[in-house]
C-alpha positions in Angstrom: 11.0 23.8 29.4 14.0 25.3 27.6 16.6 23.5 25.6 20.0 25.0 25.0 20.3 26.6 21.5 23.5 24.6 20.7 21.6 21.4 21.4 18.6 22.5 19.3 21.1 23.3 16.4 22.6 19.8 16.6 19.2 18.2 16.3 18.3 20.7 13.6 21.2 19.3 11.5 20.3 15.8 12.2 16.6 16.4 11.2 17.6 18.2 8.1 20.2 15.9 6.7 18.3 12.6 7.7 15.2 14.2 6.2 16.8 15.2 2.9 18.5 11.7 2.4 15.4 9.7 3.2 12.7 12.0 1.8 12.4 10.5 -1.7 12.2 7.0 -0.3 9.6 7.9 2.3 7.6 10.0 -0.3 7.2 6.9 -2.5 6.4 4.6 0.5 3.7 7.0 1.7 2.1 8.0 -1.6 2.0 4.4 -2.9 1.0 3.1 0.5 -2.0 5.5 0.7 -3.2 4.2 -2.6 -2.6 0.5 -1.6 -5.2 1.0 1.3 -7.8 0.2 -1.4 -5.9 -2.5 -3.3 -8.9 -4.9 -3.6 -11.3 -2.1 -4.7 -8.7 -1.0 -7.3 -8.4 -4.6 -8.6 -12.2 -4.6 -9.1 -11.9 -1.3 -11.1 -8.8 -2.1 -13.2 -9.7 -5.8 -14.0 -11.6 -6.2 -17.3 -15.0 -7.8 -17.2 -15.0 -11.6 -17.6 -16.9 -13.4 -20.5 -18.0 -16.2 -18.1 -21.6 -16.9 -17.4 -23.1 -15.6 -14.2 -21.8 -17.3 -11.1 -23.9 -20.1 -9.8 -25.7 -19.7 -6.5 -23.7 -20.8 -3.5 -26.2 -23.7 -2.9 -25.4 -25.0 -6.3 -21.7 -25.1 -5.8 -21.5 -28.9 -5.2 -22.9 -29.4 -8.8 -20.3 -27.1 -10.1 -17.5 -29.0 -8.2 -18.7 -32.3 -9.5 -18.4 -31.2 -13.1 -15.1 -29.4 -12.5 -13.5 -32.4 -10.8 -14.7 -34.8 -13.6 -13.0 -32.7 -16.2 -10.1 -31.3 -14.1 -9.1 -34.0 -11.5 -6.1 -32.0 -10.3 -8.3 -29.1 -9.2 -9.5 -30.9 -6.2 -6.0 -30.8 -4.6 -6.3 -27.0 -4.1 -9.3 -24.8 -5.0 -11.1 -21.7 -3.7 -14.8 -20.9 -3.5 -15.6 -17.2 -3.7 -18.5 -16.2 -1.4 -19.3 -12.9 -3.1 -17.8 -12.9 -6.7 -16.7 -9.5 -8.1 -15.0 -8.2 -11.2 -11.5 -9.3 -9.9 -12.9 -12.8 -8.9 -15.8 -13.2 -11.3 -16.4 -17.0 -10.8 -17.8 -19.1 -7.9 -14.9 -21.5 -8.2 -11.2 -21.0 -9.0 -8.0 -23.0 -8.9 -4.3 -22.1 -9.7 -3.3 -22.6 -13.3 0.2 -23.4 -12.2 0.3 -24.5 -8.5 4.1 -24.2 -8.5 4.0 -20.5 -9.5 6.8 -18.4 -7.8 6.8 -15.3 -9.9 5.9 -11.7 -9.0 2.4 -10.5 -8.8 -0.9 -12.3 -8.7 -1.0 -15.6 -10.4 -3.6 -16.7 -13.1 -6.4 -18.9 -12.0 -8.7 -21.2 -13.9 -12.2 -19.9 -13.4 -15.2 -22.3 -13.5 -18.8 -21.5 -14.1 -21.9 -23.2 -15.3 -24.2 -21.9 -18.2 -28.0 -21.9 -17.7 -28.2 -25.3 -19.3 -25.7 -26.7 -16.9 -22.6 -26.8 -19.3 -19.2 -26.2 -17.7 -17.4 -23.1 -18.9 -13.7 -22.4 -17.8 -11.5 -19.4 -18.4 -7.9 -18.7 -17.5 -7.7 -15.2 -15.9 -6.4 -13.3 -12.9 -6.9 -9.9 -11.3 -5.0 -6.9 -12.6 -1.4 -6.8 -11.3 -1.2 -3.0 -11.1 -2.7 -2.6 -7.6 -0.3 -5.3 -6.3 2.6 -3.6 -8.0 1.7 -0.3 -6.2 1.6 -2.2 -2.9 5.0 -3.6 -3.6 6.3 -0.2 -4.6 5.2 0.9 -1.1 6.9 -2.1 0.6 10.2 -1.6 -1.3 10.2 2.2 -1.0 10.4 2.5 -4.8 13.6 0.4 -5.1 13.6 -2.1 -8.0 15.7 -4.6 -6.0 15.2 -8.3 -4.9 12.5 -8.2 -2.2 14.8 -9.1 0.6 17.4 -6.5 -0.2 14.7 -3.8 -0.6 13.2 -4.9 2.7 16.4 -4.5 4.7 17.0 -1.1 2.9 13.5 -0.1 3.9 14.3 -1.1 7.5 17.4 1.2 7.6 15.3 4.1 6.1 12.7 3.4 8.8 15.3 3.7 11.5 16.5 6.9 10.1 12.9 8.1 9.7 12.3 7.4 13.4 15.5 9.5 14.2 14.2 12.4 12.1 10.9 12.3 14.0 12.6 12.5 17.4 14.9 15.3 16.3 12.0 17.1 14.8 10.1 17.0 18.1 13.1 18.3 19.9 13.7 21.3 17.6 10.0 22.2 17.5 9.3 21.7 21.3 10.9 25.0 22.5 8.6 27.1 20.2 5.6 24.7 20.5 3.2 27.2 22.2 4.2 30.0 20.0 4.4 28.3 16.6 1.9 25.5 16.7 -1.1 27.4 15.2 0.9 30.3 13.8 0.0 30.2 10.1 1.8 33.2 8.6 -0.6 33.4 5.5 0.3 36.9 4.6 4.1 36.5 4.6 6.6 34.9 2.3 5.5 31.6 0.8 8.3 29.7 2.4 7.1 30.8 5.8 3.6 29.5 5.0 4.8 26.1 3.9 7.2 25.9 6.9 4.2 26.5 9.2 2.1 24.0 7.4 5.0 21.4 7.5 5.2 21.9 11.3 1.4 21.8 11.7 0.9 18.6 9.7 4.0 16.9 11.2 2.9 17.7 14.8 -0.6 16.5 14.5 0.2 13.3 12.5 3.1 12.5 14.9 1.6 9.4 16.5 0.7 8.0 12.9 4.3 8.5 11.8 5.8 6.9 15.0 3.5 3.9 14.4 4.6 3.6 10.8 8.3 3.9 11.6 8.2 1.3 14.5 6.1 -1.2 12.6 8.2 -0.7 9.4 11.3 -1.6 11.3 9.8 -4.8 12.7 8.5 -5.8 9.3 11.9 -5.3 7.7 13.9 -7.2 10.3 11.3 -9.7 11.6 13.5 -12.6 10.3 16.6 -11.8 12.3 14.5 -10.6 15.3 12.5 -13.9 15.6 15.5 -16.1 14.8 17.2 -14.6 17.8 14.0 -14.8 19.9 13.6 -18.5 18.8 17.0 -19.2 20.3 16.3 -17.3 23.5 12.8 -18.2 24.2 10.3 -20.8 23.5 7.5 -20.3 21.0 9.6 -17.7 19.2 8.9 -19.3 15.8 5.2 -19.3 16.6 5.2 -15.6 16.9 7.3 -15.2 13.8 4.8 -17.0 11.6 2.0 -14.7 12.9 4.0 -11.6 11.9 4.4 -12.6 8.1 2.0 -10.8 5.9 -1.0 -12.9 5.1 -0.5 -12.7 1.3 0.9 -16.2 1.4 -0.8 -19.4 2.6 0.6 -19.9 6.1 -0.8 -22.8 8.1 -2.1 -22.6 11.5 -0.3 -24.4 14.3 -3.2 -26.8 14.9 -3.9 -27.7 11.4 -1.5 -30.6 11.3 -2.8 -32.4 14.3 -6.5 -31.7 14.7 -7.9 -31.7 11.1 -9.9 -34.9 10.4 -9.1 -37.1 7.5 -12.0 -37.0 5.2 -12.6 -37.6 1.5 -14.4 -35.4 -0.9 -17.6 -37.3 -0.4 -17.5 -36.4 3.3 -17.3 -32.7 2.9 -20.0 -30.5 4.1 -21.6 -28.2 1.5 -20.2 -24.7 1.5 -23.5 -23.0 2.4 -23.9 -25.4 5.4 -20.2 -24.7 6.4 -20.8 -21.0 6.5 -24.0 -21.3 8.5 -22.1 -23.4 11.0 -19.3 -20.9 11.2 -21.8 -18.1 11.7 -23.1 -19.9 14.9 -19.6 -19.9 16.3 -18.4 -16.5 15.1 -21.5 -14.4 14.5 -19.8 -11.2 13.4 -17.3 -12.8 11.0 -18.1 -12.2 7.3 -16.5 -14.9 5.0 -14.9 -13.9 1.7 -13.4 -17.3 0.5 -13.3 -20.9 1.3 -9.9 -22.4 0.4 -9.8 -26.2 0.3 -6.5 -28.1 0.2 -6.4 -32.0 -0.2 -3.2 -34.0 0.5 -2.9 -37.6 -0.2 -0.6 -40.3 1.4 -0.8 -43.8 2.6 -3.9 -44.5 0.5 -5.8 -41.8 2.4 -6.6 -38.2 1.7 -6.9 -35.3 4.2 -8.8 -32.2 3.3 -8.2 -29.0 5.2 -10.4 -25.8 5.0 -9.2 -22.2 5.5 -12.0 -19.6 5.6 -10.8 -16.1 5.0 -12.9 -13.1 5.9 -13.2 -10.0 8.1 -15.1 -8.6 11.1 -15.1 -4.8 11.2 -15.4 -4.8 15.0 -11.9 -6.2 15.3 -8.4 -5.8 13.7 -7.1 -8.4 11.4 -3.6 -9.8 11.1 -3.5 -9.4 7.3 -3.9 -6.2 5.2 -7.5 -7.1 4.6 -8.7 -10.2 6.4 -8.2 -12.8 8.9 -9.1 -16.5 8.7 -10.3 -19.5 10.6 -9.3 -23.1 10.1 -12.4 -25.2 9.9 -13.2 -28.9 9.9 -14.6 -29.4 6.3 -16.8 -32.4 7.5 -18.8 -30.6 10.2 -17.9 -26.8 10.1 -16.3 -26.8 13.6 -13.6 -24.2 14.1 -10.3 -26.0 14.7 -8.0 -23.1 15.1 -9.0 -19.3 15.9 -5.5 -18.0 16.2 -6.1 -15.6 13.3 -9.9 -15.3 13.7 -10.8 -11.8 14.5 -12.5 -11.4 17.9 -11.7 -15.1 19.0 -7.9 -14.9 19.4 -5.9 -15.5 22.5 -4.5 -12.5 24.4 -1.1 -12.9 22.9 -2.3 -13.2 19.3 -4.8 -10.4 19.8 -2.0 -8.1 21.0 0.2 -9.1 17.9 -2.7 -8.5 15.6 -3.5 -5.1 17.1 0.2 -4.1 16.6 0.1 -5.3 12.9 -3.3 -3.7 12.2 -2.0 -0.3 13.3 0.2 -0.3 10.2 -2.3 -1.8 7.7 -5.3 0.1 9.0 -7.2 -3.2 9.0 -9.7 -2.2 11.6 -12.7 0.0 11.9 -13.8 -0.6 8.2 -13.8 2.1 5.5 -13.7 5.2 7.7 -10.4 4.1 9.2 -9.0 3.2 5.7 -10.0 6.7 4.4 -8.2 8.2 7.5 -5.0 6.2 6.7 -5.4 7.3 3.1 -5.5 11.0 4.0 -2.7 10.5 6.6 -0.5 8.8 3.9 -1.0 11.7 1.5 -0.2 14.1 4.3 3.0 12.2 5.0 4.0 12.5 1.3 3.3 16.2 1.5 5.3 16.5 4.6 8.5 14.9 2.9 8.2 17.0 -0.2 7.9 20.4 1.7 10.7 19.3 3.9 12.9 18.7 1.0 12.0 21.9 -0.8 12.4 24.0 2.4 15.9 22.6 2.9 16.9 23.1 -0.7 15.6 26.7 -0.9 17.3 27.6 2.5 20.6 26.1 1.1 20.3 28.1 -2.2 19.7 31.3 -0.3 22.6 30.7 2.1 24.9 30.0 -0.9 23.8 33.2 -2.7 24.6 35.2 0.4 28.0 33.6 1.0 29.3 33.3 -2.6 30.2 35.9 -5.2 28.4 34.1 -7.9 24.7 33.4 -8.1 25.4 29.9 -9.4 24.5 27.2 -6.8 26.8 24.5 -5.7 26.8 21.2 -7.5 25.5 19.2 -4.5 22.6 21.6 -4.0 21.7 21.3 -7.8 22.0 17.5 -7.6 19.6 17.3 -4.6 17.2 19.7 -6.3 17.1 17.6 -9.4 16.6 14.3 -7.4 13.8 15.9 -5.4 11.8 17.3 -8.3 12.4 14.3 -10.7 11.8 11.6 -8.0 8.5 13.2 -6.6 7.0 14.0 -10.1 8.2 10.6 -11.4 6.5 8.8 -8.7 3.2 10.7 -9.1 3.2 10.5 -12.8 4.2 6.9 -13.0 1.4 5.7 -10.8 -1.1 7.8 -12.8 0.2 6.4 -16.1 -0.5 2.9 -14.7 -4.2 3.8 -14.1 -4.5 5.4 -17.5 -3.0 2.4 -19.4 -4.8 -0.4 -17.4 -7.8 -0.4 -19.7 -5.6 -1.0 -22.7 -3.6 -3.9 -21.3 -4.5 -7.6 -21.3 -6.2 -8.6 -17.9 -5.8 -5.0 -16.8 -2.1 -5.2 -16.8 0.4 -7.7 -15.3 3.0 -7.2 -12.6 5.8 -7.0 -15.2 3.9 -4.6 -17.4 3.2 -2.3 -14.5 7.0 -2.6 -13.5 8.1 -1.6 -17.0 5.7 1.3 -17.3 6.3 2.8 -13.9 10.0 2.7 -14.1 10.1 4.0 -17.6 8.1 7.0 -16.7 10.0 7.5 -13.4 13.4 7.4 -15.2 12.2 9.8 -17.9 11.0 12.3 -15.3 14.3 11.9 -13.6 16.3 12.4 -16.7 14.3 15.5 -17.6 14.9 16.8 -14.2 18.7 16.8 -14.9 18.4 18.1 -18.5 16.1 21.0 -18.0 17.2 24.4 -16.6 16.2 25.4 -13.1 13.6 27.8 -14.3 12.1 25.1 -16.6 12.3 22.1 -14.5 9.5 22.2 -12.1 7.0 24.0 -14.3 7.3 21.4 -17.0 7.4 18.3 -14.7 4.5 19.7 -12.6 2.5 20.1 -15.8 3.2 16.6 -16.8 2.2 15.1 -13.4 -0.9 17.3 -13.3 -2.2 16.4 -16.7 -1.5 12.7 -16.0 -3.5 12.8 -12.8 -6.4 14.6 -14.5 -6.5 12.1 -17.2 -7.5 9.5 -14.7 -10.9 11.0 -14.6 -12.0 9.8 -18.1 -10.7 6.3 -17.3 -12.8 6.4 -14.1 -15.9 7.6 -16.0 -15.6 4.6 -18.4 -15.3 2.3 -15.4 -18.4 3.9 -13.9 -20.5 3.4 -17.1 -19.3 -0.3 -17.0 -20.3 -0.7 -13.3 -16.8 -1.6 -12.2 -15.8 1.4 -10.2 -16.7 0.9 -6.5 -16.8 3.7 -4.0 -13.2 3.6 -2.6 -11.7 3.5 -6.1 -14.0 6.5 -7.1 -12.5 8.4 -4.2 -9.0 7.6 -5.3 -9.8 8.9 -8.8 -11.4 12.1 -7.4 -8.3 12.8 -5.2 -6.1 12.2 -8.3 -8.2 14.9 -10.2 -7.9 17.3 -7.3 -4.0 16.7 -7.1 -3.7 17.3 -10.8 -5.6 20.6 -10.6 -3.4 21.6 -7.6 -0.2 20.8 -9.6 -1.4 22.8 -12.7 -2.5 25.7 -10.4 0.9 25.9 -8.8 2.5 26.1 -12.2 0.1 28.9 -13.2 1.0 30.9 -10.1 4.7 30.3 -11.0 4.6 31.5 -14.6 2.2 34.4 -14.0 3.6 35.6 -10.7 6.0 38.6 -10.3 8.9 36.4 -8.9 9.4 33.6 -11.4 13.0 33.1 -10.1 14.8 29.8 -10.2 12.8 28.3 -7.4 9.9 25.9 -7.0 6.5 27.0 -8.3 5.2 26.3 -4.7 7.8 28.4 -3.1 7.9 31.2 -5.8 7.8 34.2 -3.7 10.8 36.1 -2.5 12.6 34.5 0.5 13.3 37.1 3.2 14.1 37.3 6.9 14.1 33.5 7.5 16.0 31.7 10.3 18.8 29.6 8.9 17.8 25.9 8.3 19.8 22.8 7.5 
């Protein structure tokens, strides 16, 4: 199938301009999003060890609850039992220090534990806010704006991103057979990276279409479901299912089927889990969240058990949940219980899970991690290819070798933004061991944007020949420095396999960045171009 050259040229212009305008936002979203695939593992790594006694056995939880409620009566209104305590949640029992907390990042909890002699010990603590900040950086495409404003901006970028994907397919389709596996390794560096850009983009195309489509729905789910609620019944029900499970949304059947019981009528946690296992054999519980409401002289306790089943996707980024009767362990609502949902909820869950990668266990998460890094590579190479082609065209058309101000501006934004994002996230990992509680959300916000703005400022201050070598060195050394931090975490027994993998990838990335600088400074053509694209540009088809 042939497409007229003038039509291809129109789509080439669309692909180039949309790509260059959105590439920085998309780079931050994909780079931070790939790291946030292991948010929980990173929290275990970055959160300092607790001074609390060893968690009591699950069978001894009633004794712990009795002592906590005697000393902290308000804790019975909302508390959580941790099935498998870890470094981020080191106690068997925890409850919110401030139930009305509405700030950014994970809130602090009061952790309860018993000493060997049965004495109650409590500690106010919380998980490191750095992994949560990185996840928010992904959701808000790097914009330090209020969440709603950043979400709508992200939606507009996602729409443009979808347009860039479609136009890229159209301009690549006529030469698909000829160019798909044509890696011109012995030619100019720009040709090599153009071929790799096309190759990575083509084979990750389904992933990118999924990310674009789901991001649009996430960004505009409020207006979409508000309209659906007016046109169709049950629109609000579907809207509740689409919201990320970071909050505490209630199931539709909680309010009318949960029995009214007092604390004395609650089933022991171990017995509840045994009963749940009979009803959902493959479901692995992580937490038991109890909420007690009082009114009319009576109290009603509801129980939500969060967990996962690797055989099925989950609606949230890491788990689903079941609403359970705390008196007998009977499942009251399976709307969000993996493998036990209705057809409608299962379809919705599958759609959401395609974005989160919350299915298939660790192999799928590693696949999404690699695809996310591949996407970041795609946006950087696309931007650099566009800028270098623009510089080449200006040199051929003008009498002076000085580039136009718009090209210089885009070149500075590209280098400063990309290196600022990579360096800023690396600095968060390096500084975490020296910050209280492994770093709060506000501390992470301040550190990241300070580093990001510093890299961006240096990008505008440094000369073209100095800009990328210097900033690439900074980003490279920052990523390599994560390795000693990881080594300390390993010695302390806090680094789990996924976080170890993230650290090793950062080490490889740092070495690659330094290697590219070395090739630039030692090579024969250290002209005012990127260290990655430092060879002479010859004989290329006009782009952008």
